[in-house]
C-alpha positions in Angstrom: -31.9 62.1 -25.9 -30.9 58.4 -25.3 -29.0 58.5 -28.6 -26.8 61.3 -27.6 -26.3 60.1 -23.9 -22.7 58.7 -23.0 -22.5 54.9 -23.3 -20.2 52.2 -21.8 -19.0 54.5 -18.9 -17.0 53.0 -16.0 -18.5 53.1 -12.6 -22.0 52.3 -11.2 -25.3 53.3 -12.6 -27.7 53.9 -10.0 -31.4 54.4 -10.7 -32.7 58.2 -10.3 -35.9 59.7 -9.5 -37.0 63.2 -9.6 -39.1 64.8 -6.8 -39.7 68.7 -7.1 -37.0 68.7 -9.6 -34.4 67.2 -7.1 -32.3 63.7 -7.9 -32.9 60.9 -5.5 -31.3 57.7 -5.4 -31.6 54.5 -3.3 -28.7 54.2 -0.6 -27.7 52.3 2.5 -26.0 53.5 5.6 -24.3 51.3 8.0 -23.9 52.9 11.5 -22.4 50.8 14.3 -24.2 48.4 16.0 -27.5 48.7 14.0 -29.1 47.1 11.1 -28.5 49.0 7.7 -30.8 52.0 7.2 -32.0 51.7 3.4 -33.8 54.2 1.7 -33.8 57.3 -0.8 -31.4 60.1 -0.5 -31.4 63.4 -2.3 -28.1 64.5 -4.2 -27.0 67.7 -2.8 -24.2 69.2 -4.5 -24.6 72.4 -2.5 -23.7 70.4 0.9 -20.2 70.0 1.7 -21.0 67.2 4.2 -20.7 63.4 3.3 -24.2 62.5 4.6 -27.0 64.8 6.2 -29.3 62.7 7.6 -33.2 64.0 7.9 -33.8 64.8 11.6 -37.0 62.5 11.6 -34.7 59.5 10.7 -32.2 60.7 13.4 -35.0 60.4 16.1 -36.7 57.3 15.1 -33.6 55.5 14.7 -31.9 57.0 17.8 -28.9 57.5 15.7 -27.1 59.9 17.8 -26.7 57.2 20.5 -25.5 54.7 18.0 -21.9 56.4 17.3 -19.4 55.5 19.9 -18.4 59.2 19.7 -19.9 62.3 18.2 -19.2 66.1 18.2 -21.5 68.8 18.5 -21.3 71.5 16.0 -23.0 74.3 14.1 -24.1 74.0 10.4 -25.1 76.8 8.2 -27.5 76.3 5.3 -30.2 78.2 3.2 -32.7 78.0 6.3 -29.8 79.4 8.6 -27.7 78.0 11.4 -28.4 74.4 12.7 -27.2 72.5 15.5 -25.8 69.2 14.7 -24.2 66.0 15.8 -21.6 64.4 13.7 -20.4 60.8 13.8 -18.6 58.3 11.7 -20.5 55.6 10.0 -19.0 52.2 8.8 -20.2 52.3 5.4 -22.6 54.0 2.6 -23.5 52.1 -0.3 -25.1 53.3 -3.6 -25.5 50.0 -5.7 -22.3 48.1 -5.8 -20.1 51.2 -4.9 -19.2 51.4 -1.1 -17.8 54.4 0.7 -15.9 53.6 4.0 -16.3 55.7 7.2 -18.4 58.4 5.9 -18.9 61.3 8.2 -22.6 61.6 9.3 -24.1 64.8 10.0 -27.4 64.7 12.1 -29.1 68.3 12.4 -31.5 68.9 15.4 -35.2 69.1 14.2 -35.5 72.6 12.8 -37.1 72.3 9.3 -36.8 70.1 6.6 -33.5 69.1 4.6 -35.3 66.9 2.1 -38.3 65.4 1.1 -40.5 63.6 3.7 -39.9 59.8 3.8 -36.2 60.2 2.6 -33.1 59.3 4.8 -31.3 62.4 3.8 -28.8 64.0 1.7 -25.6 63.0 -0.1 -23.3 65.9 0.1 -19.8 66.9 -1.4 -17.7 64.6 0.7 -19.1 61.7 -1.1 -20.1 63.2 -4.6 -16.5 64.8 -4.7 -15.0 61.4 -4.9 -16.6 60.5 -8.0 -17.1 61.7 -11.6 -21.0 62.0 -11.8 -23.1 61.4 -15.3 -26.7 62.5 -14.6 -28.5 60.5 -17.7 -32.1 62.0 -17.3 -33.1 60.1 -20.6 -32.2 56.7 -18.8 -33.2 58.1 -15.2 -29.8 57.2 -13.9 -26.8 58.5 -12.1 -23.4 57.0 -13.2 -20.8 57.4 -10.0 -17.4 56.8 -11.5 -15.0 56.8 -8.3 -11.4 58.0 -9.0 -8.9 55.1 -8.7 -6.8 56.7 -6.2 -9.5 57.9 -4.0 -8.8 61.7 -5.1 -11.5 64.3 -5.1 -13.0 65.0 -8.4 -15.0 67.9 -9.4 -16.4 66.9 -13.2 -20.0 66.6 -13.4 -21.4 65.6 -17.1 -25.3 66.1 -17.7 -27.2 64.2 -20.5 -30.3 65.9 -21.7 -32.9 66.4 -24.1 -33.2 70.2 -24.9 -37.0 71.3 -25.2 -36.3 72.3 -29.0 -34.9 69.2 -29.9 -32.5 69.2 -32.8 -32.6 73.0 -32.6 -31.6 72.9 -29.0 -28.7 70.7 -29.8 -27.4 72.9 -32.5 -27.8 76.0 -30.2 -25.9 73.9 -27.4 -23.0 73.1 -29.9 -23.0 76.6 -31.1 -22.1 77.7 -27.4 -20.0 74.8 -26.7 -22.3 73.3 -24.1 -22.7 70.1 -25.8 
């Protein structure tokens, strides 16, 4: 419901698309000595990583060799254990918002971490630095960075309940609106 959605919030509004009920945004990753990698990233609030790169992209772009130093580690997800390489990118941008030196996790090919054709996942190390407002009525996510660079945990949603006015009344009754 666009009338009830928050208006004039600080931060950067980034267009969002939904694929299989997952929110995707366009981003740009800059790694040492390479041209920027641009494309869609899924918002992954369940991941503690900053950026988790799709194994197909890691292989296609030879990303593991782009970093002057990488660590080899093990990650655990819904699908089980994954061997990963971890490096530090130069920057990651969402619209006019740029994050410096993000940790980039590159899992070995062992399944899918995001939809085909996507670059990867944006996780908690990036998301936690902003207040997020998912505005489904406008198909945007607003990223409001903390002025002092602290980690935030507030997430706001804007939605149109299935039952319209009755849904809003029930939401207010339970303190969810």
